[in-house]
N, CA, C, O and CB atoms as a CASP TS submission, in Angstrom:
PFRMAT TS
TARGET T0000
AUTHOR 0000-0000-0000
METHOD Language model
MODEL 1
PARENT N/A
ATOM      1  N   MET     1      -0.504  14.891   7.746  1.00  0.00           N
ATOM      2  CA  MET     1      -0.119  13.720   6.987  1.00  0.00           C
ATOM      3  C   MET     1       0.201  12.583   7.959  1.00  0.00           C
ATOM      4  O   MET     1       0.728  12.805   9.049  1.00  0.00           O
ATOM      5  CB  MET     1       1.092  14.029   6.067  1.00  0.00           C
ATOM      6  N   THR     2      -0.120  11.395   7.546  1.00  0.00           N
ATOM      7  CA  THR     2       0.123  10.198   8.334  1.00  0.00           C
ATOM      8  C   THR     2       1.053   9.290   7.553  1.00  0.00           C
ATOM      9  O   THR     2       0.899   9.132   6.342  1.00  0.00           O
ATOM     10  CB  THR     2      -1.203   9.471   8.685  1.00  0.00           C
ATOM     11  N   THR     3       2.020   8.691   8.242  1.00  0.00           N
ATOM     12  CA  THR     3       2.887   7.703   7.610  1.00  0.00           C
ATOM     13  C   THR     3       2.686   6.391   8.338  1.00  0.00           C
ATOM     14  O   THR     3       2.738   6.326   9.566  1.00  0.00           O
ATOM     15  CB  THR     3       4.390   8.144   7.635  1.00  0.00           C
ATOM     16  N   GLU     4       2.456   5.349   7.561  1.00  0.00           N
ATOM     17  CA  GLU     4       2.185   4.042   8.135  1.00  0.00           C
ATOM     18  C   GLU     4       2.883   2.968   7.315  1.00  0.00           C
ATOM     19  O   GLU     4       3.034   3.096   6.100  1.00  0.00           O
ATOM     20  CB  GLU     4       0.668   3.776   8.203  1.00  0.00           C
ATOM     21  N   THR     5       3.305   1.914   7.993  1.00  0.00           N
ATOM     22  CA  THR     5       3.890   0.767   7.315  1.00  0.00           C
ATOM     23  C   THR     5       2.899  -0.384   7.366  1.00  0.00           C
ATOM     24  O   THR     5       2.499  -0.832   8.441  1.00  0.00           O
ATOM     25  CB  THR     5       5.247   0.364   7.958  1.00  0.00           C
ATOM     26  N   LEU     6       2.509  -0.857   6.188  1.00  0.00           N
ATOM     27  CA  LEU     6       1.587  -1.975   6.074  1.00  0.00           C
ATOM     28  C   LEU     6       2.380  -3.247   5.809  1.00  0.00           C
ATOM     29  O   LEU     6       3.276  -3.246   4.964  1.00  0.00           O
ATOM     30  CB  LEU     6       0.546  -1.728   4.952  1.00  0.00           C
ATOM     31  N   SER     7       2.075  -4.313   6.502  1.00  0.00           N
ATOM     32  CA  SER     7       2.656  -5.622   6.197  1.00  0.00           C
ATOM     33  C   SER     7       1.744  -6.288   5.173  1.00  0.00           C
ATOM     34  O   SER     7       0.529  -6.366   5.355  1.00  0.00           O
ATOM     35  CB  SER     7       2.815  -6.513   7.498  1.00  0.00           C
ATOM     36  N   ILE     8       2.360  -6.765   4.092  1.00  0.00           N
ATOM     37  CA  ILE     8       1.581  -7.318   2.982  1.00  0.00           C
ATOM     38  C   ILE     8       2.081  -8.720   2.674  1.00  0.00           C
ATOM     39  O   ILE     8       3.280  -8.937   2.495  1.00  0.00           O
ATOM     40  CB  ILE     8       1.677  -6.409   1.720  1.00  0.00           C
ATOM     41  N   SER     9       1.159  -9.665   2.613  1.00  0.00           N
ATOM     42  CA  SER     9       1.550 -11.029   2.234  1.00  0.00           C
ATOM     43  C   SER     9       1.076 -11.301   0.810  1.00  0.00           C
ATOM     44  O   SER     9       0.088 -10.733   0.345  1.00  0.00           O
ATOM     45  CB  SER     9       0.957 -12.086   3.227  1.00  0.00           C
ATOM     46  N   GLY    10       1.798 -12.176   0.138  1.00  0.00           N
ATOM     47  CA  GLY    10       1.436 -12.572  -1.209  1.00  0.00           C
ATOM     48  C   GLY    10       2.282 -11.967  -2.310  1.00  0.00           C
ATOM     49  O   GLY    10       2.165 -12.377  -3.464  1.00  0.00           O
ATOM     50  N   MET    11       3.127 -11.008  -1.989  1.00  0.00           N
ATOM     51  CA  MET    11       3.997 -10.419  -3.017  1.00  0.00           C
ATOM     52  C   MET    11       5.191 -11.345  -3.240  1.00  0.00           C
ATOM     53  O   MET    11       5.819 -11.813  -2.289  1.00  0.00           O
ATOM     54  CB  MET    11       4.476  -8.983  -2.601  1.00  0.00           C
ATOM     55  N   SER    12       5.494 -11.601  -4.520  1.00  0.00           N
ATOM     56  CA  SER    12       6.592 -12.512  -4.801  1.00  0.00           C
ATOM     57  C   SER    12       7.536 -12.034  -5.903  1.00  0.00           C
ATOM     58  O   SER    12       8.540 -12.689  -6.181  1.00  0.00           O
ATOM     59  CB  SER    12       6.043 -13.839  -5.170  1.00  0.00           C
ATOM     60  N   CYS    13       7.222 -10.896  -6.537  1.00  0.00           N
ATOM     61  CA  CYS    13       8.062 -10.456  -7.661  1.00  0.00           C
ATOM     62  C   CYS    13       7.929  -8.946  -7.860  1.00  0.00           C
ATOM     63  O   CYS    13       7.155  -8.279  -7.173  1.00  0.00           O
ATOM     64  CB  CYS    13       7.674 -11.206  -8.964  1.00  0.00           C
ATOM     65  N   SER    14       8.688  -8.433  -8.801  1.00  0.00           N
ATOM     66  CA  SER    14       8.657  -6.996  -9.062  1.00  0.00           C
ATOM     67  C   SER    14       7.308  -6.559  -9.629  1.00  0.00           C
ATOM     68  O   SER    14       6.892  -5.420  -9.416  1.00  0.00           O
ATOM     69  CB  SER    14       9.777  -6.612 -10.026  1.00  0.00           C
ATOM     70  N   HIS    15       6.629  -7.434 -10.337  1.00  0.00           N
ATOM     71  CA  HIS    15       5.283  -7.103 -10.824  1.00  0.00           C
ATOM     72  C   HIS    15       4.350  -6.845  -9.647  1.00  0.00           C
ATOM     73  O   HIS    15       3.540  -5.919  -9.688  1.00  0.00           O
ATOM     74  CB  HIS    15       4.723  -8.243 -11.715  1.00  0.00           C
ATOM     75  N   CYS    16       4.459  -7.653  -8.608  1.00  0.00           N
ATOM     76  CA  CYS    16       3.644  -7.471  -7.401  1.00  0.00           C
ATOM     77  C   CYS    16       3.909  -6.096  -6.789  1.00  0.00           C
ATOM     78  O   CYS    16       2.975  -5.393  -6.403  1.00  0.00           O
ATOM     79  CB  CYS    16       3.939  -8.588  -6.366  1.00  0.00           C
ATOM     80  N   VAL    17       5.162  -5.724  -6.703  1.00  0.00           N
ATOM     81  CA  VAL    17       5.535  -4.424  -6.136  1.00  0.00           C
ATOM     82  C   VAL    17       4.903  -3.302  -6.956  1.00  0.00           C
ATOM     83  O   VAL    17       4.326  -2.374  -6.389  1.00  0.00           O
ATOM     84  CB  VAL    17       7.082  -4.263  -6.093  1.00  0.00           C
ATOM     85  N   ARG    18       5.005  -3.375  -8.270  1.00  0.00           N
ATOM     86  CA  ARG    18       4.432  -2.340  -9.133  1.00  0.00           C
ATOM     87  C   ARG    18       2.914  -2.271  -8.994  1.00  0.00           C
ATOM     88  O   ARG    18       2.339  -1.183  -9.011  1.00  0.00           O
ATOM     89  CB  ARG    18       4.808  -2.600 -10.592  1.00  0.00           C
ATOM     90  N   ALA    19       2.264  -3.419  -8.856  1.00  0.00           N
ATOM     91  CA  ALA    19       0.808  -3.451  -8.702  1.00  0.00           C
ATOM     92  C   ALA    19       0.381  -2.753  -7.411  1.00  0.00           C
ATOM     93  O   ALA    19      -0.576  -1.979  -7.406  1.00  0.00           O
ATOM     94  CB  ALA    19       0.297  -4.905  -8.713  1.00  0.00           C
ATOM     95  N   VAL    20       1.087  -3.027  -6.330  1.00  0.00           N
ATOM     96  CA  VAL    20       0.767  -2.397  -5.041  1.00  0.00           C
ATOM     97  C   VAL    20       1.065  -0.900  -5.101  1.00  0.00           C
ATOM     98  O   VAL    20       0.263  -0.091  -4.634  1.00  0.00           O
ATOM     99  CB  VAL    20       1.572  -3.062  -3.889  1.00  0.00           C
ATOM    100  N   GLU    21       2.205  -0.527  -5.670  1.00  0.00           N
ATOM    101  CA  GLU    21       2.548   0.895  -5.803  1.00  0.00           C
ATOM    102  C   GLU    21       1.490   1.637  -6.611  1.00  0.00           C
ATOM    103  O   GLU    21       1.063   2.724  -6.220  1.00  0.00           O
ATOM    104  CB  GLU    21       3.927   1.057  -6.466  1.00  0.00           C
ATOM    105  N   SER    22       1.069   1.069  -7.719  1.00  0.00           N
ATOM    106  CA  SER    22       0.063   1.712  -8.573  1.00  0.00           C
ATOM    107  C   SER    22      -1.269   1.861  -7.848  1.00  0.00           C
ATOM    108  O   SER    22      -1.925   2.898  -7.945  1.00  0.00           O
ATOM    109  CB  SER    22      -0.133   0.908  -9.861  1.00  0.00           C
ATOM    110  N   ALA    23      -1.662   0.818  -7.123  1.00  0.00           N
ATOM    111  CA  ALA    23      -2.930   0.862  -6.396  1.00  0.00           C
ATOM    112  C   ALA    23      -2.909   1.956  -5.336  1.00  0.00           C
ATOM    113  O   ALA    23      -3.887   2.687  -5.175  1.00  0.00           O
ATOM    114  CB  ALA    23      -3.227  -0.496  -5.748  1.00  0.00           C
ATOM    115  N   LEU    24      -1.805   2.068  -4.617  1.00  0.00           N
ATOM    116  CA  LEU    24      -1.700   3.088  -3.569  1.00  0.00           C
ATOM    117  C   LEU    24      -1.611   4.484  -4.157  1.00  0.00           C
ATOM    118  O   LEU    24      -2.242   5.410  -3.648  1.00  0.00           O
ATOM    119  CB  LEU    24      -0.486   2.824  -2.688  1.00  0.00           C
ATOM    120  N   ASN    25      -0.836   4.648  -5.222  1.00  0.00           N
ATOM    121  CA  ASN    25      -0.682   5.969  -5.846  1.00  0.00           C
ATOM    122  C   ASN    25      -1.975   6.483  -6.465  1.00  0.00           C
ATOM    123  O   ASN    25      -2.135   7.691  -6.639  1.00  0.00           O
ATOM    124  CB  ASN    25       0.395   5.915  -6.907  1.00  0.00           C
ATOM    125  N   ALA    26      -2.894   5.594  -6.797  1.00  0.00           N
ATOM    126  CA  ALA    26      -4.160   6.000  -7.409  1.00  0.00           C
ATOM    127  C   ALA    26      -5.120   6.627  -6.397  1.00  0.00           C
ATOM    128  O   ALA    26      -6.117   7.235  -6.786  1.00  0.00           O
ATOM    129  CB  ALA    26      -4.823   4.802  -8.068  1.00  0.00           C
ATOM    130  N   LEU    27      -4.828   6.485  -5.111  1.00  0.00           N
ATOM    131  CA  LEU    27      -5.710   7.013  -4.070  1.00  0.00           C
ATOM    132  C   LEU    27      -5.447   8.492  -3.821  1.00  0.00           C
ATOM    133  O   LEU    27      -4.300   8.940  -3.827  1.00  0.00           O
ATOM    134  CB  LEU    27      -5.533   6.225  -2.774  1.00  0.00           C
ATOM    135  N   ASP    28      -6.527   9.247  -3.600  1.00  0.00           N
ATOM    136  CA  ASP    28      -6.398  10.662  -3.260  1.00  0.00           C
ATOM    137  C   ASP    28      -5.666  10.796  -1.931  1.00  0.00           C
ATOM    138  O   ASP    28      -5.923  10.041  -0.993  1.00  0.00           O
ATOM    139  CB  ASP    28      -7.790  11.349  -3.192  1.00  0.00           C
ATOM    140  N   GLY    29      -4.767  11.743  -1.858  1.00  0.00           N
ATOM    141  CA  GLY    29      -4.089  12.047  -0.605  1.00  0.00           C
ATOM    142  C   GLY    29      -2.813  11.267  -0.357  1.00  0.00           C
ATOM    143  O   GLY    29      -2.095  11.566   0.598  1.00  0.00           O
ATOM    144  N   VAL    30      -2.502  10.270  -1.191  1.00  0.00           N
ATOM    145  CA  VAL    30      -1.254   9.528  -1.029  1.00  0.00           C
ATOM    146  C   VAL    30      -0.144  10.335  -1.687  1.00  0.00           C
ATOM    147  O   VAL    30      -0.204  10.624  -2.882  1.00  0.00           O
ATOM    148  CB  VAL    30      -1.354   8.086  -1.649  1.00  0.00           C
ATOM    149  N   THR    31       0.876  10.701  -0.899  1.00  0.00           N
ATOM    150  CA  THR    31       1.954  11.531  -1.432  1.00  0.00           C
ATOM    151  C   THR    31       3.256  10.767  -1.580  1.00  0.00           C
ATOM    152  O   THR    31       4.142  11.197  -2.319  1.00  0.00           O
ATOM    153  CB  THR    31       2.171  12.727  -0.546  1.00  0.00           C
ATOM    154  N   ALA    32       3.389   9.642  -0.890  1.00  0.00           N
ATOM    155  CA  ALA    32       4.614   8.864  -0.996  1.00  0.00           C
ATOM    156  C   ALA    32       4.327   7.427  -0.610  1.00  0.00           C
ATOM    157  O   ALA    32       3.514   7.157   0.274  1.00  0.00           O
ATOM    158  CB  ALA    32       5.730   9.457  -0.110  1.00  0.00           C
ATOM    159  N   GLU    33       5.001   6.511  -1.279  1.00  0.00           N
ATOM    160  CA  GLU    33       4.910   5.112  -0.914  1.00  0.00           C
ATOM    161  C   GLU    33       6.200   4.424  -1.313  1.00  0.00           C
ATOM    162  O   GLU    33       6.808   4.749  -2.332  1.00  0.00           O
ATOM    163  CB  GLU    33       3.690   4.435  -1.578  1.00  0.00           C
ATOM    164  N   THR    34       6.602   3.474  -0.500  1.00  0.00           N
ATOM    165  CA  THR    34       7.764   2.642  -0.793  1.00  0.00           C
ATOM    166  C   THR    34       7.359   1.208  -0.497  1.00  0.00           C
ATOM    167  O   THR    34       7.027   0.871   0.640  1.00  0.00           O
ATOM    168  CB  THR    34       9.031   3.077   0.048  1.00  0.00           C
ATOM    169  N   VAL    35       7.386   0.371  -1.512  1.00  0.00           N
ATOM    170  CA  VAL    35       7.026  -1.032  -1.340  1.00  0.00           C
ATOM    171  C   VAL    35       8.307  -1.848  -1.352  1.00  0.00           C
ATOM    172  O   VAL    35       9.112  -1.748  -2.278  1.00  0.00           O
ATOM    173  CB  VAL    35       6.037  -1.513  -2.456  1.00  0.00           C
ATOM    174  N   ASN    36       8.489  -2.655  -0.316  1.00  0.00           N
ATOM    175  CA  ASN    36       9.696  -3.459  -0.162  1.00  0.00           C
ATOM    176  C   ASN    36       9.326  -4.937  -0.279  1.00  0.00           C
ATOM    177  O   ASN    36       8.669  -5.492   0.602  1.00  0.00           O
ATOM    178  CB  ASN    36      10.396  -3.166   1.201  1.00  0.00           C
ATOM    179  N   LEU    37       9.749  -5.561  -1.364  1.00  0.00           N
ATOM    180  CA  LEU    37       9.429  -6.962  -1.609  1.00  0.00           C
ATOM    181  C   LEU    37      10.075  -7.871  -0.573  1.00  0.00           C
ATOM    182  O   LEU    37       9.432  -8.797  -0.079  1.00  0.00           O
ATOM    183  CB  LEU    37       9.873  -7.367  -3.004  1.00  0.00           C
ATOM    184  N   ALA    38      11.325  -7.622  -0.240  1.00  0.00           N
ATOM    185  CA  ALA    38      12.053  -8.484   0.696  1.00  0.00           C
ATOM    186  C   ALA    38      11.409  -8.506   2.077  1.00  0.00           C
ATOM    187  O   ALA    38      11.345  -9.552   2.722  1.00  0.00           O
ATOM    188  CB  ALA    38      13.498  -8.024   0.814  1.00  0.00           C
ATOM    189  N   ASP    39      10.930  -7.342   2.530  1.00  0.00           N
ATOM    190  CA  ASP    39      10.305  -7.238   3.853  1.00  0.00           C
ATOM    191  C   ASP    39       8.806  -7.499   3.817  1.00  0.00           C
ATOM    192  O   ASP    39       8.190  -7.741   4.854  1.00  0.00           O
ATOM    193  CB  ASP    39      10.561  -5.869   4.437  1.00  0.00           C
ATOM    194  N   GLY    40       8.219  -7.452   2.626  1.00  0.00           N
ATOM    195  CA  GLY    40       6.772  -7.599   2.514  1.00  0.00           C
ATOM    196  C   GLY    40       6.032  -6.438   3.148  1.00  0.00           C
ATOM    197  O   GLY    40       5.033  -6.627   3.841  1.00  0.00           O
ATOM    198  N   THR    41       6.540  -5.212   2.898  1.00  0.00           N
ATOM    199  CA  THR    41       5.924  -4.031   3.504  1.00  0.00           C
ATOM    200  C   THR    41       5.695  -2.931   2.479  1.00  0.00           C
ATOM    201  O   THR    41       6.307  -2.896   1.412  1.00  0.00           O
ATOM    202  CB  THR    41       6.793  -3.507   4.640  1.00  0.00           C
ATOM    203  N   ALA    42       4.796  -2.045   2.844  1.00  0.00           N
ATOM    204  CA  ALA    42       4.580  -0.811   2.088  1.00  0.00           C
ATOM    205  C   ALA    42       4.545   0.317   3.099  1.00  0.00           C
ATOM    206  O   ALA    42       3.732   0.301   4.024  1.00  0.00           O
ATOM    207  CB  ALA    42       3.252  -0.862   1.228  1.00  0.00           C
ATOM    208  N   ARG    43       5.411   1.285   2.932  1.00  0.00           N
ATOM    209  CA  ARG    43       5.425   2.473   3.792  1.00  0.00           C
ATOM    210  C   ARG    43       4.715   3.574   3.013  1.00  0.00           C
ATOM    211  O   ARG    43       5.145   3.963   1.927  1.00  0.00           O
ATOM    212  CB  ARG    43       6.908   2.901   4.201  1.00  0.00           C
ATOM    213  N   VAL    44       3.629   4.063   3.585  1.00  0.00           N
ATOM    214  CA  VAL    44       2.747   4.978   2.866  1.00  0.00           C
ATOM    215  C   VAL    44       2.561   6.266   3.665  1.00  0.00           C
ATOM    216  O   VAL    44       2.287   6.232   4.864  1.00  0.00           O
ATOM    217  CB  VAL    44       1.381   4.313   2.588  1.00  0.00           C
ATOM    218  N   THR    45       2.713   7.397   2.985  1.00  0.00           N
ATOM    219  CA  THR    45       2.405   8.691   3.569  1.00  0.00           C
ATOM    220  C   THR    45       1.147   9.195   2.876  1.00  0.00           C
ATOM    221  O   THR    45       1.084   9.267   1.649  1.00  0.00           O
ATOM    222  CB  THR    45       3.604   9.706   3.416  1.00  0.00           C
ATOM    223  N   TYR    46       0.144   9.543   3.685  1.00  0.00           N
ATOM    224  CA  TYR    46      -1.139   9.917   3.111  1.00  0.00           C
ATOM    225  C   TYR    46      -1.877  10.894   4.023  1.00  0.00           C
ATOM    226  O   TYR    46      -1.590  11.009   5.214  1.00  0.00           O
ATOM    227  CB  TYR    46      -1.993   8.673   2.862  1.00  0.00           C
ATOM    228  N   ASP    47      -2.829  11.586   3.424  1.00  0.00           N
ATOM    229  CA  ASP    47      -3.697  12.498   4.159  1.00  0.00           C
ATOM    230  C   ASP    47      -4.926  11.708   4.577  1.00  0.00           C
ATOM    231  O   ASP    47      -5.779  11.395   3.747  1.00  0.00           O
ATOM    232  CB  ASP    47      -4.085  13.757   3.298  1.00  0.00           C
ATOM    233  N   ASP    48      -5.019  11.386   5.857  1.00  0.00           N
ATOM    234  CA  ASP    48      -6.116  10.529   6.302  1.00  0.00           C
ATOM    235  C   ASP    48      -7.475  11.230   6.263  1.00  0.00           C
ATOM    236  O   ASP    48      -8.501  10.577   6.453  1.00  0.00           O
ATOM    237  CB  ASP    48      -5.843  10.041   7.701  1.00  0.00           C
ATOM    238  N   ALA    49      -7.505  12.524   6.025  1.00  0.00           N
ATOM    239  CA  ALA    49      -8.776  13.223   5.822  1.00  0.00           C
ATOM    240  C   ALA    49      -9.321  12.934   4.425  1.00  0.00           C
ATOM    241  O   ALA    49     -10.533  12.968   4.210  1.00  0.00           O
ATOM    242  CB  ALA    49      -8.599  14.745   6.025  1.00  0.00           C
ATOM    243  N   GLN    50      -8.430  12.650   3.479  1.00  0.00           N
ATOM    244  CA  GLN    50      -8.837  12.323   2.111  1.00  0.00           C
ATOM    245  C   GLN    50      -8.987  10.828   1.903  1.00  0.00           C
ATOM    246  O   GLN    50      -9.903  10.382   1.212  1.00  0.00           O
ATOM    247  CB  GLN    50      -7.834  12.876   1.120  1.00  0.00           C
ATOM    248  N   THR    51      -8.110  10.066   2.487  1.00  0.00           N
ATOM    249  CA  THR    51      -8.096   8.620   2.305  1.00  0.00           C
ATOM    250  C   THR    51      -7.857   7.952   3.645  1.00  0.00           C
ATOM    251  O   THR    51      -6.743   8.000   4.167  1.00  0.00           O
ATOM    252  CB  THR    51      -7.018   8.196   1.281  1.00  0.00           C
ATOM    253  N   PRO    52      -8.884   7.329   4.214  1.00  0.00           N
ATOM    254  CA  PRO    52      -8.666   6.616   5.475  1.00  0.00           C
ATOM    255  C   PRO    52      -7.850   5.346   5.257  1.00  0.00           C
ATOM    256  O   PRO    52      -7.742   4.852   4.134  1.00  0.00           O
ATOM    257  CB  PRO    52     -10.007   6.270   6.132  1.00  0.00           C
ATOM    258  N   ARG    53      -7.284   4.828   6.330  1.00  0.00           N
ATOM    259  CA  ARG    53      -6.459   3.618   6.258  1.00  0.00           C
ATOM    260  C   ARG    53      -7.208   2.459   5.589  1.00  0.00           C
ATOM    261  O   ARG    53      -6.614   1.674   4.851  1.00  0.00           O
ATOM    262  CB  ARG    53      -6.010   3.203   7.665  1.00  0.00           C
ATOM    263  N   ALA    54      -8.486   2.362   5.846  1.00  0.00           N
ATOM    264  CA  ALA    54      -9.280   1.275   5.260  1.00  0.00           C
ATOM    265  C   ALA    54      -9.216   1.292   3.732  1.00  0.00           C
ATOM    266  O   ALA    54      -9.272   0.238   3.099  1.00  0.00           O
ATOM    267  CB  ALA    54     -10.740   1.377   5.721  1.00  0.00           C
ATOM    268  N   ASN    55      -9.100   2.474   3.142  1.00  0.00           N
ATOM    269  CA  ASN    55      -8.985   2.566   1.687  1.00  0.00           C
ATOM    270  C   ASN    55      -7.636   2.046   1.199  1.00  0.00           C
ATOM    271  O   ASN    55      -7.547   1.455   0.123  1.00  0.00           O
ATOM    272  CB  ASN    55      -9.183   4.010   1.232  1.00  0.00           C
ATOM    273  N   LEU    56      -6.584   2.267   1.993  1.00  0.00           N
ATOM    274  CA  LEU    56      -5.275   1.722   1.634  1.00  0.00           C
ATOM    275  C   LEU    56      -5.348   0.202   1.609  1.00  0.00           C
ATOM    276  O   LEU    56      -4.898  -0.442   0.661  1.00  0.00           O
ATOM    277  CB  LEU    56      -4.182   2.198   2.627  1.00  0.00           C
ATOM    278  N   VAL    57      -5.919  -0.354   2.663  1.00  0.00           N
ATOM    279  CA  VAL    57      -6.047  -1.810   2.768  1.00  0.00           C
ATOM    280  C   VAL    57      -6.878  -2.351   1.611  1.00  0.00           C
ATOM    281  O   VAL    57      -6.496  -3.338   0.982  1.00  0.00           O
ATOM    282  CB  VAL    57      -6.685  -2.208   4.118  1.00  0.00           C
ATOM    283  N   ALA    58      -8.001  -1.717   1.329  1.00  0.00           N
ATOM    284  CA  ALA    58      -8.869  -2.170   0.244  1.00  0.00           C
ATOM    285  C   ALA    58      -8.164  -2.138  -1.109  1.00  0.00           C
ATOM    286  O   ALA    58      -8.325  -3.053  -1.917  1.00  0.00           O
ATOM    287  CB  ALA    58     -10.121  -1.315   0.190  1.00  0.00           C
ATOM    288  N   ALA    59      -7.384  -1.087  -1.357  1.00  0.00           N
ATOM    289  CA  ALA    59      -6.668  -0.974  -2.639  1.00  0.00           C
ATOM    290  C   ALA    59      -5.665  -2.108  -2.805  1.00  0.00           C
ATOM    291  O   ALA    59      -5.548  -2.682  -3.888  1.00  0.00           O
ATOM    292  CB  ALA    59      -5.945   0.384  -2.737  1.00  0.00           C
ATOM    293  N   VAL    60      -4.944  -2.433  -1.739  1.00  0.00           N
ATOM    294  CA  VAL    60      -3.967  -3.528  -1.797  1.00  0.00           C
ATOM    295  C   VAL    60      -4.686  -4.860  -1.990  1.00  0.00           C
ATOM    296  O   VAL    60      -4.261  -5.689  -2.795  1.00  0.00           O
ATOM    297  CB  VAL    60      -3.101  -3.564  -0.509  1.00  0.00           C
ATOM    298  N   GLU    61      -5.760  -5.060  -1.260  1.00  0.00           N
ATOM    299  CA  GLU    61      -6.482  -6.334  -1.339  1.00  0.00           C
ATOM    300  C   GLU    61      -7.181  -6.509  -2.680  1.00  0.00           C
ATOM    301  O   GLU    61      -7.346  -7.638  -3.141  1.00  0.00           O
ATOM    302  CB  GLU    61      -7.501  -6.432  -0.214  1.00  0.00           C
ATOM    303  N   GLU    62      -7.596  -5.416  -3.317  1.00  0.00           N
ATOM    304  CA  GLU    62      -8.193  -5.503  -4.653  1.00  0.00           C
ATOM    305  C   GLU    62      -7.179  -5.992  -5.685  1.00  0.00           C
ATOM    306  O   GLU    62      -7.558  -6.545  -6.717  1.00  0.00           O
ATOM    307  CB  GLU    62      -8.750  -4.139  -5.075  1.00  0.00           C
ATOM    308  N   GLU    63      -5.896  -5.790  -5.407  1.00  0.00           N
ATOM    309  CA  GLU    63      -4.844  -6.281  -6.300  1.00  0.00           C
ATOM    310  C   GLU    63      -4.519  -7.753  -6.041  1.00  0.00           C
ATOM    311  O   GLU    63      -3.732  -8.351  -6.775  1.00  0.00           O
ATOM    312  CB  GLU    63      -3.582  -5.436  -6.138  1.00  0.00           C
ATOM    313  N   GLY    64      -5.118  -8.339  -5.003  1.00  0.00           N
ATOM    314  CA  GLY    64      -4.937  -9.761  -4.747  1.00  0.00           C
ATOM    315  C   GLY    64      -3.952 -10.087  -3.630  1.00  0.00           C
ATOM    316  O   GLY    64      -3.543 -11.238  -3.483  1.00  0.00           O
ATOM    317  N   TYR    65      -3.572  -9.093  -2.846  1.00  0.00           N
ATOM    318  CA  TYR    65      -2.623  -9.304  -1.744  1.00  0.00           C
ATOM    319  C   TYR    65      -3.354  -9.086  -0.419  1.00  0.00           C
ATOM    320  O   TYR    65      -4.445  -8.517  -0.405  1.00  0.00           O
ATOM    321  CB  TYR    65      -1.385  -8.341  -1.864  1.00  0.00           C
ATOM    322  N   MET    66      -2.775  -9.522   0.673  1.00  0.00           N
ATOM    323  CA  MET    66      -3.421  -9.391   1.965  1.00  0.00           C
ATOM    324  C   MET    66      -2.596  -8.499   2.884  1.00  0.00           C
ATOM    325  O   MET    66      -1.391  -8.692   3.046  1.00  0.00           O
ATOM    326  CB  MET    66      -3.632 -10.766   2.600  1.00  0.00           C
ATOM    327  N   VAL    67      -3.263  -7.525   3.477  1.00  0.00           N
ATOM    328  CA  VAL    67      -2.619  -6.682   4.482  1.00  0.00           C
ATOM    329  C   VAL    67      -2.768  -7.394   5.811  1.00  0.00           C
ATOM    330  O   VAL    67      -3.881  -7.688   6.249  1.00  0.00           O
ATOM    331  CB  VAL    67      -3.244  -5.232   4.528  1.00  0.00           C
ATOM    332  N   THR    68      -1.638  -7.670   6.454  1.00  0.00           N
ATOM    333  CA  THR    68      -1.663  -8.469   7.677  1.00  0.00           C
ATOM    334  C   THR    68      -1.475  -7.639   8.936  1.00  0.00           C
ATOM    335  O   THR    68      -1.509  -8.185  10.039  1.00  0.00           O
ATOM    336  CB  THR    68      -0.600  -9.524   7.615  1.00  0.00           C
ATOM    337  N   SER    69      -1.282  -6.351   8.802  1.00  0.00           N
ATOM    338  CA  SER    69      -1.191  -5.492  10.000  1.00  0.00           C
ATOM    339  C   SER    69      -1.798  -4.144   9.732  1.00  0.00           C
ATOM    340  O   SER    69      -1.815  -3.287  10.616  1.00  0.00           O
ATOM    341  CB  SER    69       0.266  -5.325  10.450  1.00  0.00           C
TER
END
């Protein structure tokens, strides 16, 4: 399992947090995520054999936010 913190720009409310959480949870291999609006981050634990990091980034960006790290 891999744990990574993604910096996300564009989140401004609790709806944004829920959208990012839902997008990440929908991916195979994601077992935990914590999205922090104040810090603009998402801490994600995932199985990189099932879901590579690029899929995490794509899921967040499909919701309209930008991963900056």
